[in-house]
Structure formats: structure tokens, C-alpha cells
C-alpha positions in Angstrom: 96.6 85.4 109.9 99.1 88.1 111.0 100.5 88.3 114.5 98.7 90.8 116.7 100.5 92.8 119.4 98.5 94.0 122.4 99.9 97.2 124.0 98.9 100.0 126.3 98.4 103.5 125.0 98.6 106.6 127.2 96.3 109.3 126.0 94.7 112.4 127.5 91.1 111.9 128.7 89.7 114.6 126.4 91.4 113.0 123.4 90.2 109.5 124.4 86.6 110.7 124.6 86.8 112.4 121.2 88.3 109.3 119.6 85.7 107.1 121.3 82.9 109.3 120.0 84.3 109.5 116.5 84.6 105.7 116.4 81.1 105.2 117.7 79.7 107.6 115.0 81.4 105.5 112.4 80.0 102.3 113.9 83.3 100.8 114.8 85.4 100.0 117.8 88.1 102.3 119.1 90.6 99.6 118.3 89.5 99.4 114.7 89.3 103.2 114.4 92.9 103.7 115.7 94.2 101.0 113.4 92.5 102.6 110.5 94.0 106.0 111.4 97.5 104.4 111.7 97.2 102.7 108.3 95.9 105.9 106.6 98.8 108.0 108.0 101.5 105.4 107.3 100.2 104.9 103.8 100.2 108.6 103.0 103.8 108.9 104.3 104.9 106.0 102.3 103.4 107.4 99.1 104.8 110.9 99.9 101.4 112.5 100.1 101.6 116.2 101.0 99.1 117.1 103.7 98.4 120.7 102.7 94.7 119.9 102.3 94.5 117.8 105.5 92.0 120.0 107.2 89.9 120.8 104.1 86.6 119.1 103.8 85.5 118.2 100.3 82.1 119.8 101.1 83.8 123.1 102.0 85.9 123.0 98.8 83.1 122.1 96.3 81.5 125.6 96.2 85.0 127.1 95.5 85.5 124.7 92.6 82.1 125.6 91.2 83.1 129.3 91.0 86.3 128.7 89.0 86.0 129.9 85.5 88.6 127.5 84.0 87.3 124.3 85.6 89.6 121.3 85.6 88.2 118.7 83.3 87.2 121.1 80.5 89.1 121.2 77.3 91.6 124.0 76.8 91.2 126.2 73.8 94.0 124.3 72.0 92.3 121.0 72.8 88.9 122.3 71.6 90.6 122.9 68.2 92.3 119.5 68.1 89.6 117.3 69.5 86.4 119.1 68.6 
């Protein structure tokens, strides 16, 4: 098992309450929630993920995708000739 470090974290009360609520809604402890956030952020940084879409929810983006005429995943005109 890996070594665990116990530390104090100073955080504003409003942020603490929000984090505590979010963790509870996901059914996990604040500790587990914060560790998950740290892993997610550090993994993205290590992979070089660009966070342009950080605030976009998939449910907000799906209707926009449905309205696109040239949808990703469809064959291009050239591919239709080659593979059809």
C-alpha cells in the first residue's frame, strides 16, 4: 500500500460548503472527492489536455452537435465513393 500523508488545507468556508455538498451528492467523502479532483487535474496536465471545453457540459453540447450538417462520424463524399 502506498504511503499516505495527512495535511491541513486552508479553504474559504463557502468553497468548503460547496465541495462538501458536491461530494455528498456523489456519495463520497470530501477526502475522496478532493483526491479524485487532484488526480483528474494532474492527469490532464501530464497528458497535455487543453481545457477549452472545461466548463461545457456534454448535455449542453449535444443539441449543437445534432444541428451540424456535416456530422463527425459520417463518411465524406470521397469516402462514400471509395467504401460504398
